[in-house]
C-alpha positions in Angstrom: -4.3 2.7 12.7 -6.5 3.8 15.5 -10.2 3.1 16.1 -10.8 6.7 15.4 -9.1 6.5 12.0 -11.1 3.4 11.1 -14.4 5.2 11.9 -13.5 7.7 9.2 -12.8 5.2 6.5 -15.6 4.8 3.9 -16.1 1.5 2.2 -15.2 1.6 -1.5 -18.1 -0.6 -2.3 -21.2 0.2 -0.2 -20.1 3.5 1.2 -20.6 2.6 4.9 -18.5 4.4 7.5 -17.5 2.8 10.8 -17.8 -0.7 9.4 -14.3 -0.9 7.8 -11.5 -2.9 9.6 -7.9 -2.9 8.7 -5.7 -5.9 8.3 -2.0 -5.8 7.3 -1.0 -8.1 4.5 2.2 -8.7 2.6 2.2 -7.7 -1.1 4.8 -8.1 -3.8 5.2 -5.3 -6.3 7.7 -4.5 -9.0 9.3 -1.1 -9.4 10.4 -0.5 -13.0 9.2 -2.1 -16.3 9.9 -5.7 -17.3 12.6 -4.6 -19.8 14.3 -2.3 -17.2 17.7 -3.8 -16.1 17.3 -2.0 -12.8 13.8 -3.2 -12.0 13.3 -4.3 -8.4 10.8 -6.6 -6.7 9.7 -5.6 -3.3 7.7 -7.2 -0.5 5.9 -4.8 1.8 3.1 -5.0 4.4 0.1 -2.9 3.3 -3.2 -2.1 5.0 -6.1 -4.0 3.5 -9.5 -2.7 4.3 -12.3 -5.1 5.0 -15.9 -3.9 5.2 -18.1 -5.7 7.8 -21.2 -4.7 5.9 -20.5 -6.0 2.4 -17.3 -8.0 2.9 -15.4 -6.1 0.3 -11.7 -6.2 0.6 -9.8 -3.2 -0.8 -6.7 -1.1 -0.6 -6.6 2.7 -0.7 -4.2 5.6 -1.0 -2.4 4.7 2.2 -1.2 1.4 0.6 -0.2 3.3 -2.6 1.7 5.9 -0.6 3.6 3.2 1.3 4.6 1.4 -1.9 5.6 4.7 -3.6 7.6 5.8 -0.6 9.5 2.5 -0.5 10.3 2.6 -4.2 11.4 6.2 -4.1 13.7 5.6 -1.1 15.2 2.6 -2.9 15.7 4.6 -6.1 17.3 7.5 -4.2 19.6 5.1 -2.2 20.6 3.3 -5.4 21.4 6.5 -7.2 23.5 7.7 -4.2 25.4 4.4 -4.0 26.3 4.5 -7.7 27.7 8.1 -7.4 29.8 7.3 -4.4 
Protein backbone atom coordinates (compact mmCIF):
# COMPACT_ATOMS: atom_id res chain seq x y z
CA UNK A 1 0.00 0.00 0.00
CA UNK A 2 1.38 3.38 -0.94
CA UNK A 3 1.03 6.67 0.91
CA UNK A 4 -1.28 7.86 -1.86
CA UNK A 5 -3.57 4.86 -1.26
CA UNK A 6 -3.65 5.53 2.47
CA UNK A 7 -4.71 9.15 1.90
CA UNK A 8 -7.82 7.84 0.15
CA UNK A 9 -8.86 5.44 2.94
CA UNK A 10 -11.71 6.76 5.07
CA UNK A 11 -11.95 5.72 8.71
CA UNK A 12 -14.89 3.41 9.31
CA UNK A 13 -15.50 5.12 12.65
CA UNK A 14 -14.92 8.88 12.50
CA UNK A 15 -14.84 9.29 8.72
CA UNK A 16 -11.44 11.05 8.62
CA UNK A 17 -9.36 10.70 5.46
CA UNK A 18 -5.58 10.83 5.46
CA UNK A 19 -5.37 9.66 9.08
CA UNK A 20 -5.56 5.90 8.45
CA UNK A 21 -2.42 3.77 8.60
CA UNK A 22 -2.13 0.17 7.44
CA UNK A 23 -0.51 -2.61 9.43
CA UNK A 24 -0.30 -6.22 8.24
CA UNK A 25 -1.49 -8.82 10.72
CA UNK A 26 -1.91 -12.60 10.58
CA UNK A 27 -5.48 -13.90 10.79
CA UNK A 28 -6.87 -17.42 11.03
CA UNK A 29 -10.09 -18.14 9.19
CA UNK A 30 -12.05 -21.25 8.35
CA UNK A 31 -13.33 -22.05 4.87
CA UNK A 32 -16.35 -24.34 5.04
CA UNK A 33 -18.81 -25.06 7.82
CA UNK A 34 -18.00 -26.94 11.02
CA UNK A 35 -19.75 -30.09 9.77
CA UNK A 36 -18.03 -29.97 6.35
CA UNK A 37 -15.47 -32.80 6.11
CA UNK A 38 -13.49 -30.69 3.63
CA UNK A 39 -13.31 -27.56 5.77
CA UNK A 40 -9.92 -25.90 5.86
CA UNK A 41 -8.22 -23.56 8.31
CA UNK A 42 -6.04 -20.85 6.77
CA UNK A 43 -3.61 -18.30 8.14
CA UNK A 44 -3.20 -15.20 5.99
CA UNK A 45 -1.70 -11.75 6.47
CA UNK A 46 -4.36 -9.09 6.04
CA UNK A 47 -4.23 -5.30 6.12
CA UNK A 48 -5.57 -3.85 9.37
CA UNK A 49 -6.43 -0.16 9.22
CA UNK A 50 -5.69 2.03 12.24
CA UNK A 51 -7.06 5.57 12.47
CA UNK A 52 -4.70 8.09 14.06
CA UNK A 53 -7.66 10.33 14.94
CA UNK A 54 -9.95 7.96 16.85
CA UNK A 55 -7.67 4.88 17.28
CA UNK A 56 -10.22 2.56 15.67
CA UNK A 57 -8.74 -0.62 14.19
CA UNK A 58 -10.72 -2.12 11.34
CA UNK A 59 -10.50 -4.28 8.25
CA UNK A 60 -12.13 -3.50 4.94
CA UNK A 61 -12.97 -5.06 1.58
CA UNK A 62 -9.28 -5.54 0.77
CA UNK A 63 -8.89 -8.06 3.62
CA UNK A 64 -12.10 -9.84 2.58
CA UNK A 65 -10.95 -10.05 -1.04
CA UNK A 66 -7.61 -11.53 0.04
CA UNK A 67 -9.30 -14.19 2.18
CA UNK A 68 -11.87 -14.95 -0.52
CA UNK A 69 -9.17 -15.26 -3.18
CA UNK A 70 -7.13 -17.66 -1.04
CA UNK A 71 -10.16 -19.84 -0.29
CA UNK A 72 -11.25 -19.94 -3.95
CA UNK A 73 -7.73 -20.83 -5.12
CA UNK A 74 -7.54 -23.62 -2.53
CA UNK A 75 -10.97 -24.96 -3.54
CA UNK A 76 -10.06 -24.87 -7.24
CA UNK A 77 -6.73 -26.65 -6.64
CA UNK A 78 -8.40 -29.24 -4.41
CA UNK A 79 -11.05 -29.97 -7.05
CA UNK A 80 -8.39 -30.22 -9.77
CA UNK A 81 -6.25 -32.61 -7.69
CA UNK A 82 -9.25 -34.88 -7.00
CA UNK A 83 -10.07 -35.15 -10.71
CA UNK A 84 -6.48 -35.91 -11.72
